[in-house]
N, C-alpha and C positions, 0 to 999 in steps of 0.2 A: 593559493595552495590547494590544488585539486585533490581530493582523496576519495576513497571507495571502501565500503564495507559491504561483504556478500555473505549470505547465510543460506543454507538448504534445509529444508525440513520435509521428512517424508509424511505424506498423508495417506490415511487408509480410505478416505471418501474419494469419489471421482474427481480427478483432475480437471475434467471438462466441465463439471458443475461449478468447480471452484472459480474456474476461469470465466465462466459465463456469468456467475454472481458478480465478480470484480468489474466486469465489462459492462453488463446490460442493467444490473440491479444493485449497485453499490449502497442505495438508500436503504436496502433490506438489512444491511450489515448491522444497523443500530438496533434491530430486534434479536439479533443473534449474539452480538458481543457487548459486554457492558463498557468496553474500552471506547466504543463509538456512540456518541449521543445522536448525531444526526449527519445526513449527507444531503445536500441539496444541489439540484441543477441551477446553474446561473446562467449559461448561454450554450446554445447547440442542443443537441439530443444525446440521451443515455447511449453510451457505447460508441461514440464517434470520435475521431480524431478532431481536435480543435475546440472540443466542448470544454466548458468551464465548470468545475464543481467545487463546492465548499464543504469541508468537514468540521464538525465540532467533535472533540475527543478528549479523553483523559489520559495524560502521560505524566508519570512520576507524581501522581495524586494531584495535578493541577489541570484545570480546564484549559484547552487549547484550540485554536483555530487554524486551518489551512485553506487557501483557495488554491486549486490545482488546475492546470492546463492539460488535458489529455493529449500528449504529444505524439505518441506512437501506439497503434494497436496492430499486432501481427497476429491474425487469427491462426495462420498455419503453425506458428511457434507457440501460440498461447502465451503472448507476451503483450503487457501493458506498461507504458511509461507515463508518469505524471510529472510535470514540472511544477514545483511550488512557485506561485507568483505573488501570494500575499500570505501574512500570517506569522505566527510565532516562530517558525523555524528561520525566517529571513531576518529576525531580530538578532540571531546568533550567528547563522551562515550567510556568505555572499550570495550563494545559490544553492539549490537542493532539487535533486531528482530522485523519484522512487520508481523501481521497475519490479513488476511481479511477472514471474516466468514460470509456467508449468510443463513439466516433462513428464512422459510416461516411459519408464524403463522396465519392461517385463510386467510383473505384477504391480510395481511401484509407481506411484505418483509423487513427484518431488516438486516442491514449490522452492523457488530461488528468489529471494529478496535481494535487490542491490540498491544500495543508498549511495548516490554520488553527490558530493558536496564540497563547497569551497569554503575553507575556514579564513576569516579575516587575519588571523595571526596564530601562531603555534600554540598559544596558551588555551585556545578553545578545544575543548574536549571532543573526541570523536563521539558519534551518536549511538553508542553501544546499547543505552537504555532504550532508545528508539527502535533499535533492530530488536530487542527483547519484546517490544510492544508489537511489532508486526508478527512475530513468531507466535505470540500469544493470541493475537486476533486470528490468525492462521488456525491454530488449535481449537479456538471457539467454533469457527466455521466448520471444521473438520468434526467435532463433537455434534453439533447441530444436525449436519448432514447424516451422521451415523445413526442418530436418534430417530430419523424420520424414514 
């Protein structure tokens, strides 16, 4: 049962800087957001398709881990898609993909998070709290960049 959640957030900081951080320096997010403990490169190079990175993060008050394959990077669209290949999310969902897309519309930079997932059965909840997590991390990054 494939499902999708989408959320958009306006940011006052530069969308280019936000995209660049997610692509080339995700390991720095742990210094910016208390939600992320660490981000490590397992295979490949930072910011390249096919690379594998692991995240240690706190979601719903619990320490979690995720190992992600960087599946798509579209520099022109400022879009990155990660496919979760190991970790806590795959204990709940059959599959999980996360996409961050940054658009500039006039004076506004908009971050769109898309969560695509397959639930093993209808009783499994949609990951609304995880979407809240991504919005919160986005706001942490925005605040950090506005202070500097």
